[in-house]
N, C-alpha and C positions, 0 to 999 in steps of 0.2 A: 297750345293754347285750349284748343275745343274739349280735350280732353280732363281737364281741369274743370272746364263750364260745366261737362256733366255729373265728374265729381261732387262739385258743388249741388247739381240738380239731385243728386241721389241721396246725398246728404241731407236737403230740404225733406224730401220724401220720403227718406225713414224717420224723420221727425213729427210730419205730420200725422205719421200713422200710428208715431208712439206717443205721440201728445194729446192729438186731437180723439187717436182711435177711430180713427175712418181711413176710409181709403182715400189715396190719391185721386183728384177727378181723371175722367175718362180722355179728357182734353189731351192732360198732359203726355198721355201715354200714346196718343195720338198725334200728337205731334212730336215725340220719340221715335215713332215708325216713320214717319215723312222723313225725319233727318237721314234714320238708317236708311231709309229706301234711297234717299239722296247719293249719300257716301257708298251703296254697294253699286250704283249706277257707275258713279265717277271712276271707281278701285273696284272691283269687287274683291283683291287678295287683299283685305283689311278685315279690321277686327268688327266692322260694320254688320256682318252677320248675327252675332252675338246680341248686339241692339236693338234686333229684332222679338227673339227673345224675350226680353225684359221686357217691350213695348206692348208685345201681345199678351202678355201677364199681369202688366200693368191693366189693359182695357179688359181684359175678364175680370179680376178684382175689383173693377169701380163698378161693373154691370151687375156682380152679385152683389154688391156693397160690402164687401169681405175686405180687410185690410190681415196683413199676413202678423203683424204686430198685437192687433187687437185680441186674437185667439190667443196667443202667445201670455199676454198681459193676464189678460182671465184666470188660465190656468194658475199662475205663476203668483197669484193675489189670493184665491183661493183655493187650498190642497184638495179639496173633496172632489174636485175638479180635474184632477190629473189624469192622464189616461195610464193605464197600465202597462 
């Protein structure tokens, strides 16, 4: 059941980045980091280690104010901004 909730959270975060062209707030990353750390403490042989990578990435993106979707969307809308 938790996996389904994380998929829905991921879809919501992708929608926020794509539609609002803003990074997801850092507190979402911190919450995911706490959840992943708790899961790792309970059982080290799970996929919660991957949650750490996603959480840290979300926190760093929020601190920089950059969303992965906004840069890509800008390149797609303006062909002159495409990288070679």
